[in-house]
KOLVOMAR-598378 format. One record per residue: residue in one letter; x, y, z of N, C-alpha, C, O, CB in turn. Coordinates in steps of 0.001 Angstrom, whole numbers, plus 500000, padded with zeros to 6 digits. Glycine has a CB too. Layout:
// KOLVOMAR-598378
AXYZXYZXYZXYZXYZ;...
***
This chain:
// KOLVOMAR-598378
P529385494348529182529572494624527491528578495813527369527675496280528063529064493145526308;L529241496130525989528791497514525552527023497061524770527056497207523548530239498298524181;H526042496720525146525147495935524404524617497046523370524245498142523791523971495200525363;V524603496821522405523975497521521148523457496769519951524178495876519505524936498384520595;G522382496997519415521939496291518952521075496954517131521659497827516489521227495766520200;I520070496501516751519908497170515464518592497332515784517916496398516216520281496447514062;A518095498620515582516777499051515885515930499438514890514735499672515066516805500000516678;N516513499513513842515896499820512731516452499317511225517595499644510907515841501168512833;I515686498571510363516182498400508864514937498961508416513795498500508391516602496782508217;N515576500400507960514905501575507027514713501058505894513637500570505548515684502860506776;S516029501126504996516176500923503711516852499810503260516962498913504097516675501876503241;S517523499537501753518546499221501423519775499740502078520737498978502175518484499388500345;G519847500908502523520864502196502847520770502752503932521558503684504097520782503288502045;Q520086502523504747519952502910506273519932501977507420519503500964506866518799503564506441;C520069501742508341520035501099509611519934502056510864520158503266510882521247500267509712;V519606501367511742519557502446512617520129501827514023519461500856514378518020503062512696;I521052502109514780521210501115516017520968501984517017520933503214516978522636500346516239;S520732500908518317520452501713519578521119500753520574521402499569520389518758502036519911;G521312501505521669521763500606523383522256501781523883521712502870523698523187499098523520;G523293501603524528523702502485525618524445503577525244524969503358524151524418501833526561;V524702504611525666525555506018524681526510505713524560526826505851523379525797507471525120;A527655505137525419528940504567525357528725503874523797528823504407522692529292503442526756;G528325502186524249528187501726523220527752501980521613528437501797520607527761501196523641;V526485502426521721526535503219520507526964504637519813526488505103518778525650503186520349;S527918505169520587529114506265520244530609505002519570531109505088518448529667507400522249;E531022503904520707531637503191520083531630502130519090532572501446518690531962503001520648;A530329502113518743529936501339517365529607502225516193529856501805515063528651500426517566;G529155503226516336529083504370515220530574504809514855530771504673513648528193505767515797;D531755505329515598533243505178515133533423504041514565533525504307513367534250505262516146;A533565502459514767533939501596514637533220501698512528533896501811511505533471500535516042;L531813501602512675531463501954511196532099502975510500532489502736509357530183502292511072;A532279504122511014532892505823510430534105504813509837534056504719508610533516507536511982;R534871504263510292536239503781510034535899502997508998536720503128508091537028503055511168;R534894502109508700534769501212507907533953502171506212533767501759505067533810499932508869;G533705503392506818533392503847505423531676504385505428531271505187504586533703502417504271;A530891503875506374529704504378506016529253505289506566530249505650507194528923503697506014;R528405506044506856528331507510506709527108507457507980525985506958507912527870508212504891;V527789508184509183527079507709510759526775509286511121527449510314511063528388506716512194;V524864508842511692524328510426511618523868509867513247523240508813513342522792511099510096;P524268510732514594523597510266515520522096511248515922521702512366515589524667510123516621;L521699510435516574520099511019516474520150511318517713520722510853518699518723510037516044;N519074512647517387518748513184519309517234512700519508516141513212519266518776515407519727;V517716511319520135516174510685520860516783510574522218517983510586522494515425508907520213;S515693510456523071515467510338524317515835509403525409516235509605526555514537510365524287;A515475507824524422515402506763525438516520505285524145516789505593522983513082506353525960;A516724504606524435517122503421523541516113502667523074515842501532523467517964502522524158;Y515453503384522096513875502893521845514384501421520927515552501435520539512657504327520699;H513726500462520665513684499129519778514818498206520433515448497559519598514033499442518015;S515153498044521605516509497651522101516219497021523746515358497527524465517632499151522057;R516926496059524111516523495482525109516298496496526893515705496146527914517606494318525025;Y517041497734526586517131498494527559515570499203527822515371499946528784518312499441527239;M514277498781526604513222499109526515512109497932527926510985498097528401513016499006524766;K513142496873528128512327495976528887511292496356529928510084496385529692513136495224529476;T511828496638531060511041497453531593509235497674531630508140497294532042511621498341531120;A510415499080530431508533499877529915508047498984529163506834499124529006508344501489528823;S508455498204528684507549496902527380506599496385528466505387496453528261508765495146526501;E507128495818529734506319494815530301505338495960530986504167495613531140507169493627531365;Q505679497190531377505011498027531704503236498350531259502128498561531753505870498840531391;F504121498170529685503000498743528651502381497645528483501619497802527530503417499399527230;K502329496998528745501489495419528435500678495229529121499567494863528738502116494142528541;R501026495443530483500065495646531754498866496373531418497742495911531617500746496445532924;E499113497609530865498210498794530650497336497939529221496295497295529348499264500571530248;L497914498107528224497242497415526886496554496270527551495345496435527388498392496844525595;D496856494893528409496207493939528912494511494558529614493618493713529678497328493293529994;T494250495782530016493349496288530349491841496579529638490700496709530081493919497083530630;Y492621496618527937491840497064526872491331496075526497491724494955526822492383497706525888;R489940496404525416489669494993524765489836495527523563489223496556523280488234494155524991;F490734494894522608490275495177521326489639494379520271489762493161520136491130495578520850;R489031495074519624487844495001518537488886494296517036490068494568516822486988497040518199;P488049493423516242488822493012514841489138494158514222488511495136514631488007492137513788;A489904494344513375490692495492512653489860495823511315489758494955510449492344495001512258;Q489285497053511161488373497125509788489185497051508533488665496831507439487529498521509680;Y490393497226508698491333496978507336492552496393507978492944496386509145491764498473506359;P493098495839506711494215494975507433495722495895507981496267496853507433494698493709506190;V495958495432508790497500496518509547498465495491509263498121494332509494497580497008511663;V500044495794508630500964495111508460501200495461509687500685496434510238501814495216507419;S502418494276510459502992494459511384504710495224511292504799494881510113502811493194511886;N505430495601511428506722496238510865507689495452511931508863495776512113506795498146510919;M507151494567512487507657493447513353508167492249512844509320491856513017506732493051514140;D507199491611512146507202490403511354507279490456509754507740489738508868506011489721511715;T506579491696509840506098491755508539505056491155508077504966490915506873506859491454507845;G503905490745509130502994489614508677501499490519509139501636491526509834503351487840509635;L500082490067508692498955491097509045498802490330510400499022489219510882497427491239507918;Y498205491787510805497509491322512235496305491025511734495663491353510736497380492425513524;S496108490155512884494739488665512785493936488771514063494305488696515235495499486695512819;D492734488965513527491706488843514414492029488246515848491479488742516831490741488071513761;N492825487292515966493504486197517215494528486610517194495363485766517519493624484598517120;S495061487888516875496596487963517511496303488654518984495195489038519358497818489059516444;D497228488713519554497298488743521396498686490235521057499903490395520956498195486448522590;M497172491121520997497734492461520549498581493288521921499305494270521756496309493446519944;P498292492629523290499133493654524189500550493319523725501420494115523373498946493448525962;A500637491495523817501662490883523817502511491732522071503545492307521730501161489033523949;L501804491482521756502847492163520120503360493736520436504511494107520666501537492380518267;L502056494583520368502466496166520856503537496028521242504525496243520540501723496928521946;S503597495516522823504334495559523672505930495289523362506951495823523795503765494808524478;K505745494452522623507416493717522393508246494530520910509432494451520587507172491526521917;H507158495263520252507391496373519843508539497185519708509276497510518777506796496819520317;M508433497522521490509145498525522230510524498087522350511465498842522595508544498788523573;T510630496377522102512287495957522017512397494831520914513157493868521018512954495269523625;A511704495019520040512383494371518939512820495661517600512488496845517656511198493056518362;P513643494995516451513714495895515292512570496484514791511543495820514928514236495294514280;V512460497748514150511425497757512953512002497291511603513115497639511208510857499233512724;L511345496650511065511578496132509836510877496713509122509838496184508726511457494924509657;W511274498109508702510839498943507805510770498285506511509762497877505934511601500066507796;S512335498226506026512681497707504614511468496500503992510716496550503018514339496942504758;D511731495244505248510820494388505195509284494927504877508977495153503706510957493733506389;T508648495059505587507412495832505378507026496377503972506015496191503294507485496944506239;M508095497071503759508061497735502145507525496602501076506493496454500422509810498242501576;T508906495793501255508626494494500069507282493486500601506682492655499919510292493286499960;Y507081493796501797505505493012502224504526493307500878504145492444500088504599493886503911;L504137495135500810503397495761500629504004495702498610503301495879497615503392497084501815;A505241495446498679504926495548497160504319494622496539503577494678495559505932495684496428;D504844493341497464504048491763496992503472491232497309503506490024497541504346490849496836;H502267492438497504500975491660497803500008493216497019498915493662497368500680491136500007;D500825493651496034499563494647495209499226496082495488498317496755495001498178494070495450;V500263496461496489500357497687496935500823498653495710501910498331495230501285497671498130;R500241499687495172500394500475494233500796502028494210501358502717493358499424500302493758;Y500219502340495649500620503669495739500606503785497077499982502909497676499825504674495029;V501423505112498072501640504821499605501787506665499479502145507534498684503310503512500286;I501222506492500894500912507729501322501060508034502389499983507700502883499963508036501150;E501747508530503313502344509099504268501731510144505253501935511316504934503270509542503711;L501128509960506213500128510501506794501307511318508032502204510682508586498809509246507302;G501095512508508224502058513549508691503017514178508882503534513464508023502141513647509081;P503829514858509178504736515983509052506293515190508097506940514240508539505094516660510938;K506577515930506727507696515653506407507348514191505429506283513702505052508636515583507764;N508842513768505229508411512733504025509574511504503891509972510970502856508319513658502404;T510088511168505658510535510292505652510882508871505168511890508389504652510359510437506102;L509175508169505671509031506719505088509102506785503268509506505885502531507350506036505687;C508533508252502831508528508034501447509580507777500878509622507086499860508093508899500834;R510592508284501437512509508339500745512609507380501059513833507271501129513921509281501257;F512150506345501382512818505111501592512124504078500762512456502916500523512848504729503061;F510896504896500310510084503678498932511309504158497873511192503397496913507822504211498078;G512250504932497662512924505475496616513788504064496180514382503913495113513838506902497084;D513672502815497584513793501238496690512670500880495930512797499763495429513956499897497650;F511853501318495732510772500654495070510599501851494190510032502863494601509450500118495991;P511096501738492952510371503259491956509401502866491428508951503705490648511179503995490650;D508799501896491481507503501804490684506166502255491319505131502647490780507315500408490299;I506542502057492841505504502119493598505390503842493949506165504164494850505723501061494878;P504541505012493378504987506273494013504546506512495152503539505856495420504731507319493371;A504946507290496044504934507280497209504332509187497718504905510124497163506550506650497612;W503805509319498202503302511521498627503255511442500038502574510557500556501212512412498022;P503903512267500745503749512502501946502486513900501930502673515079501630505326512765502591;I501489513357502275500692514457502683500813515615504140500124515668505158499514513750502742;D501732516264503791501783517540504487501361518660503965501574519566504770502882517816504817;N500931518988503137500239520261502497499497520016501333499534519019500612501201521311502114;D498659521273501201497493521041499836498140521014498962497625520400498027496385522031499428;E499688521646498650500523521394496670500527519766496969499902519269496032502918522281496174;E501002518623497956501413517408498034500368516291497501500437515359496700501783517241499372;M499031517027498621497625516426498177497098516384497042496438515408496686496724516903498688;N497301517437496278496707518174494640497872516874493731497768515903492981497371520721494250;A498496517352494143499814516444492971499139514676493619498801513964492674502477516920493670;M499053514374494262498369512848494602497388512699493711497435511921492758497690512611496091;L496527513387493968494865513218493552494991513398491984494188512686491380493655514574494326;A495875514246491107496216514518489857496708513092489587495782512380489199497225515749489654;R497834512489489670498135511176489645497217510119489927497587509305489081499034511037490365;L496415509652490444495434508691490970494420509162490047493973508315489274495053508730492604;G494012510228489981493242510715488585493874510180487561493340509128487211493190512255488285;Q495122510584486719495636510082485623495619508442485361495156507907484354496907510593485639;D496188507808486423496368506224486581494983505854486220494832504988485358496852505615488184;C493721506530486900492620505883486982491920505834485585491279504828485284491845506471488016;A492028506958484668491465507448483363492568506409482639492114505618481813491545509363482989;I493436506400482813494509505241481520493973503837482051494344502954481278496825505269481738;W493170503302483188492524502172483360491428501878482459491231500882481763492126502138484554;I490722502991482616489444503063481933489672502999480973489338502016480311488661503943482027;K490529504303480324490645503814478508491289502653478104491481502493476899491475504818477590;Q491726501655479056491593500223478464490864499013478492490911498000477795492352499809478628;F489820499533479965488548498556479573487465498836478671486534498082478390487834498271480662;M487847500874477927487224500822476712487554500401475755486707500051474933486961501601476377;A489112500254475458489852499558474500489291498015474165488801497562473131491302499539475029;V489580497355475545488424495862475440487421495592474874487236494609474157487834495481476377;C486237496921475290484953496801474926484762497125473204483826496757472494484138497806475906;V486027497970472788486005497945471211486074497206470489485347497202469496486623498404470694;G487059496228470749488347495576470408487491494304470560487985493391469899489852495838471411;T486167493878471331486329492476471564484508492228470310483549492999470340486348491942473885;E484614491137469536483548490842468515482514490631469201482494489837470141483745489748467610;N481321491459468737479906491063469099479585489883468934480187489490467935478988491681468496;L478776488839469487478115487625469256476718487889469754476079486848469908478810486413469947;N475967489168470092474464488927470301474062489785469179474524490884468875473774489358471834;S473119489102468605472177489519467555470979490305468073470278491111467459471683488313466820;D470912489958469140469613491182470109470588492717469953471756492979470240469325490615472600;A469381493583469315469777495069469022469245495425470702469726496234471495468774496017467406;K468685494973470782468153495731471975468532495475473502468293496340474345466794495565471915;A469264493987473908469549493683474548471423494197474327472223494167475262468851492496474614;Y471726494566473115473371494991473285473533496413473469474575497011473739474313494624471960;E471779497120473198472111498812473367471737498291475101472886498383475534470740500427472257;E471056497911476087471311498100477570472652497232477880473104497524478987469946497563478520;G473192496523477389473653495783478119475295496347477985476057496485478942473209494323477748;A475655496661476396476672496910475902477063498400476105477825498897476934476581496479474685;V476373498939475178475876500666474846476048501433476100477049502092476380474092500902474374;K474865501280476916474796502095478196476278501899479081477104502776479335473389501524479141;P476299500992479314477854500691480189478787501539479442479188502491480111478535498910480159;Y479307501459478096480389501943477419480204503271477945480920503641478876480432501759475861;R479129504203477349478859505239477557479321506156479041479741507311479120477672505042477297;R479085505248480023479224505509481543480686505561481168481226506641481406478615504304482828;L481604504410480513482901504645481128483189505774480153484235506233480611484020503327481191;E483004506209479506483576507372478330482960508516479580483932509057480107482603507408476189;E481905508912480056481565510265480708482484509668482087482890510755482498479561510734480939;T482925508884482822484065509161483713485277509170483144486091509523483997484154508305484715;V485652509011482394486727509260482007486723511097481618487557511904482029486982508165480845;G485638511367480806485535512923480562485704513694482243486350514733482385483752513314479714;R485059513031483341484714513911484260486139513686485308486267514373486321483090513558484901;I487026512779484960488182512803485593489208513800484847490041514390485535488663511397485698;E489168513969483649490266514475482859489758515850482768490301516527481895490558513727481431;S488495516638483729488037517493483658488647518323485062488711519514485362486714517181483383;G489066517013485764489815517510487322488686517403488555488703517732489741490395519414487260;E487660516752487641486481516556489395487453515710489965488357515127489366484488515517489391;W487150515684491386487924514595492186486644513481492377485448513539492661488657515263493853;L487735512342492014486425510949492269486867509738493484488064509449493480486248509818490474;P486242509228494215487219508289494525487674507299493987486889506374493775487055507903495308;Y488359507230493793489175506557492467489109505040492668489157504243491731490924507039492353;G488983504667494087489177503098493945487763502442493502487653501498492719489701502395495471;E486387503322494344485282502911493863484953502827492304484441501902491674484482503634494458;I485381504017491894485382504318490414486146503840489239485887504105488065485589505405490342;L487404502886489815487756501879488840487261500492488943487404499765487960489073501797488805;R486551499914490285485495499075490692484501499235489530484260498323488739484903499463492137;Q483918500503489477482819500272488690482783500164487467481901499592486825482100500967488840;A484186500957486848484351501091485845484737499223484716484569498806483570485417502294486096;F485415498633486307485520497403485488484197496475485476484070495531484697486728496575486035;N483270496837486389482136495950486367481553496213484958481072495358484214481076496228487592;D481700497801484668481121497816483327481543497423482028480804497515481047480884498806483139;M482906496914481979483296496522480904482664494690480922481983494158480045485012496898480845;K483142494100482135482440492962482650481173492917481574481190492120480636481999493161484346;K480186493748481768478528493956481623478592494013479928477940493274479191477752495688482520;V479637495182479444479637494731477939480339493777477286480203493712476065479922495606477253;L481276492800478005481403491619477247480437490542478008480515489402477551482999491159477150;A479750490687478843478368490141478839477479489629477790477038488564477357477731490950479274;A477399491521477490476223491875476503476832490929475300476028490149474789476017493762476070;K477947490929474891478357490691474025478531488938473300478767488407472215479279491417474320;R478266488601474566478367486960474546479628486423474272479884485538473456477486486316473508;V480522487115475129482326486374474994482168485641475576481801485834476735483746486948475441;P482393484221474994482881483072476148483935483694477074484765484590476918483626481636475420;R483480482609478458484371482971479473485509482624478931486209483602478668484171482410480763;C486102481311478581487737481591478353488407482974477592489323483711477958488245480367477425;E487660482994476540488419484323476203488232485983477110488852487033476938487922484544474643;M487250485680477968487411486447479456488904486581479813489838487337479550486651485550480763;E488671485495480529489980485061481500491108485391480266491954486049480872489989483058482181;E491425485313479281492401486100478546492541487033478387493666487524478295492553486013477748;I491538487642478292491297489427478476491262490396479700491143491620479751490009489750478017;Y491413489402480716491890489689482736493041489424482511493739490405482255491264488579484271;G493568488381482504494895488558482166496121489278481302497322489397481545494932487842482010;D495403489648480337496513490737479715496251491782480185496871492721479686496608490999478265;L495304492108481263495167493489481789496189494016482955496510495103483436493760493581482323;E496531492587483144497286492302484732496254493291485659496475494501485666499342492969484869;L495158492750486413494029493361487412495003493181489080495614492387489795492162492141487306;S494584494467488951495080494103490467494307492918491624493186492601491226494979495555491208;D494626492386492658493929490990493307492703491617493255491941491061492464494390490343494955;Q492156492757493924490884493452494187490033492850493125489124492048493343490960495090494120;L490439493349491821489906493349490880489635491946490483488511491534490196490520494082490125;M490752491207490480490464489757490269490027489016491063490202487802490950491301489147489964;K489349489555492065488205488919493040487160488789492504486480487764492541487848489580494184;E486811490092491770485673490211491733485533489809489554484761489986488612485261491938492614;R486004489601489665485989488798488098484832488212487588484404488277486436486902487606488021;H484327487585488633483598486234488375482180486785489442481213486049489642484709484503489003;T482317488331490098480832488271490856479962488920489936478767489046490200480713489067492376;
***
């Protein structure tokens, strides 16, 4: 039999098949007759198919000689679209990638469902970013040159400034229940001025570590609300209206 299987599910409109040369050619012709756009890929092996089994076993034996430390950041497997854990059998999982299909479309869905708001592709060209066309609400940039890098930083800065202005609007629009003028100056006025200063720096074009800056701005808003002695139930309503990211939601009580 002419063994052919799915090697990649890249997006809603693109799949890659893999197998023996004759089988892939025959399958491609059959798909073309049914209206599919078929583009042969210039590759040197039948990657992500049963034909990689021997290489996969050799790769696992090599990986077994290494010790894997716990990951410093979450890493999503595009084989089963779950996070690698500290208890994962990394040699087995990584070697299996050679014979299993790449579930890139499912990986993008996982990222979208878990509060990923921006995507940055490292390396030449923009192949993976184009696949994110299935998710128009998630801007994706290929960092291949200075122009793309500057465009990404500008967008991140704009979005960060928008969020901080929302925090400022909350600060201004929330009733003050604190009659202690000195405590109000220290706990509300100074943090609010920091928010104003941060927006000014962003809008002047200064590059800032936006994730850290946004967390700091959120904490300044919390300080203002606390200084105004806003009831906890009202704070929770404010956080809900802001549609905070998962990370900021975790920090709202810290």
